N, C-alpha and C positions, 0 to 999 in steps of 0.2 A: 140304253147302252148295255149290251150283253157282256157278262163277265164269265168267261170260260175257265173251268178249273180242272185240276188233275188230282187224283187221290194218291195218298202215300208218296209224296214227292221226295221224301228222304228214305224211301225203301220201306218194306213191310217189317213189322216187328217179328222177331224170330226167337225161339227158345233153343237152348243148347241140346236139350233132349231129342230134338228133331233133326239134328245135323246128319246123323247116319242115314236117315231116310231121305233127306235131301240129296245126299251124295250117291245114294243107291239109285241109279238111273232106271232100274227095273221097277222101282216102287212108284206106281202111278198115283198113289194116294196123296203125294206131295207135288204133283206135276205143276199145279198152279203156282205154288210157292217157288218152286225151282225156276219156273218161267219168269216170275217177277224178279228174282235174284239175278238171273242171267241178263235180263234187260237192264237192271240197275248197274251191273258191273260191265256190261257189254262183253260178256263171255259166253262161250258155248257151255252146255251142261257139263260136259266132260272136263271143262277147264276150272270148274269150281273145286276148292280144296279146303281141307279141315281148318288150317290156321286162319285162312281168310274169313271163313264163316264164324270162327270163334271171336276174332277181333270185331267183326261186324256186330255180333251179339253184344260184346262189351260196349260198343258205341250205342246200340239200341237201348241198353239199360241206363245209359247216362244222359242221353239227349231228351229234349222235349219234342215229341213228334209233331209234325204238321200234317194233319189228316187230309187236308185239301188246300192246294195252293194255286195261285193264278198261273195261267199259261200265256198271259199277255207278254209279248216278246221281250221288252226291256226288263220287266220284273222277273220273268223266268230266267233270262240269261244272266243278269247282274246279281240277282239275289238268290232265287231258288237253286239254280244250277251250281252256283259257287258254294253254297252250303252243302249240297249233295256231294260235290267233288271233295270237299273237306272230309266228309264221312267216308267216301271211297278211299281217300288217301290213308286214313287211319286203318281201314280194313286191310289195305295192302301193306301195312307196316311202314308207311312213309310219314313218320310223325312230324318231321319239320315242315313238310308240305302241308300237312293238316293244320298246323299252327298258322302258317302263312295264309292259307285260304280262309281260315276262321277269322283272322284279323282283317283280311281284305273284305270278307262279307260284312264285318262290323262297320267298315267305312262305307260300303255301299248302302247298308241299311240306314246309317245315320244320314247319308246324303238324301236317300229316298224320303226319310222323315222330314228333312229340311225342305224338300221340294213340296211335299204335300201339306206342310204346316206353315207355309210361307207367310200368311197373313198374321198368324199368331206370333211368329218369330220376328217379323219386321217391327211389331209393336213393342218388343222388349229389348231391342238393340241398345237403346239409351240406358237401360237399367243394368247392362253388363259392365264389367270392369273396363277401365279405360283402354287397356291393351287389347282386350277381346273385341271391344266395340270398334277400335281402330282397325284391327285385323279383318273383321267382317266387312267393314266399309271398303277397305283396300282391295278385297278380293271379290267384290260385287261385280257381276256382269250387268251392264246397263240394260240389256234386254231381258235378263232373267236373274234378278239379284239374289234369288234364293238358291241358285245352283252354282257351285264352285268347286272344281276339283282341287283348287289351291288351298281351300279352307282346311286347316289342320284338324285332325280328328279330335284332339282334346278340346278344341274350341267348339267344334260341332256338338260334342257331348254336353259341354257347359251351356251352350245356347239352347239345346233341346230341353235340358233340365230347367233352365230359367223360364222357358215357355210352357213348362209343365206337360210337354209332349211325352217325355219319359219320366220315370220316378227315380228315386235315389238308388234303389236296387239295380235298375237298368244301367244307371251311370257307372256304378261300381263294376258291374259285369263287363260293360263295353271297355272301360279303362283297363281292367285286368287283362283282357284279351289283347288290347293294343300294346300293353307293356310287355306281354309275352313275346310279341313279334319283335319288339325292340331288343329284348333280352337275347333272342336267338339269331337275329339277322343284322344287328348293328353293333355287336360286341365280338371282337375277334376271339377273346379268351373264354367265351361261354362254353361250358361242357354240356353235352347232349344226353348224359346218362339218365336224366329225368324227362327225356323227350316224350316217351309214351304217356307218362302220367300227365304232363303238361298239355299234350295234345288232347287227351280225353277230357281234361278239365276245361280246355278252351271250347271244345264242342258242347259240353254241358252248359257252360255259361252263355255262349252266343245263341244257342238254340232256345234257351229260356226266354231271352229277349226277343228273338226273331218271331217266335210263335205268337207272341202278343200282337204283332203287327202284320203277320203274313198268313195266319190261320184263317181260312174262309168258312169253315164249318162252325155252326153254333153249338148250343148245348145238346142238340139232337140232330140226327141226319136230315130231319125235315126243315131245319132252320139254318140260316147263314149267319156269319158274324157281321152284323150290320155295319159296325164301325170300320172294319177292314175292307169290306166291299166298297163303302163310300170313299175310303182313302184311295183305292185303285181307280175309281171313277174320277176323283179329283186329279189324280196323276195323269190319266188319259186326257182329261180336258185341258190341263196345263201344257202337256207336251204335244198334244195333237197327234197321239199315236194310238191307234185302235187295233 
């Protein structure tokens, strides 16, 4: 089963010292970078601007890059593109949208890990707390018990930790991004003056976790990340989607 991949799915790394050359449309030495950025933002070269690229660089310096990611339809749409959209929102100064999409990506990632770790997770249901075990059983689909949009994110995270699919650092990061979403979108009195800082932190935390499970490149360009490639194959086998 072939696994197709795409490089620099979260955009190319960029340094501030090159911004002027990117924006100078007569400078052909940065034409490839300019083309990458235009494709990432879906803008024409003349529509790129200074503040956009400065915020883009801020996000580049904070996130964990994914050098190569899957273009399998569901994974690309639900996971890769959601994360890239969060980075675009930050670059455009839409900080609340960045937080929302980062948290949405966290939910999609947790669900993906539940799907691809179903055997491990099913074995540990009885070792969960009573409320979590009951919640998991009540939201099972009889045809695909490992997939449930109704499963609450904190329960997904505790379940993945119990099954040792994620570690404690992953748990903390996923929970913090989830709590940021609650802070900004479920409380009327929340002030947004820290929106930029929180958005950047959300991107940093969520990409650190995501890269562990979505990065397909190994330690060198000649090698792939065997575990993550296997996870994609398991997903495609389970879902029947190629």
